[in-house]
C-alpha positions, 0 to 999 in steps of 0.5 A: 847558833840557836839551832845548835843549842836547841839540839843539845837540849834535846839530847837527854830526851833522845836517850829515853826514846826506846822503852826498857822492858827490864825497867818496866818489869822492875816498876811493875813488880815494885808497884803494880803487882801489889794490886794486880799480882803476877802474872797480870790479873785484872781487877775486873772493871774497865779492861784495856783493849789497846795500848792507848787504854793501857797507857791511860790506866798506867798513868791513872794508877801512877797518879792515884798512888802518887808514884811520881813516875815520869814519862819514861817510867810509864812507857817502860811499864807499858812496854813490859805489860804489852810484851808479857801479857796484853800483846796488843800489837 
């Protein structure tokens, strides 16, 4: 019984498993583009070289500007930026 209940609790998180590039673009356009412009423009310091660094910088900006983004927002934005600009993988 406990295993079934636990499985049901995980169901909402499973819908977040796949990044949504459209949502990432919207989040980028509403928040990131204010500083970085479109197409992506580096601010010249600490340029990212892989997806881990990209995610870290998105999280850092989200925290700094108090965007209250959840993990899905960060993942969507990371996927958008990587697909459109960085092409790390």
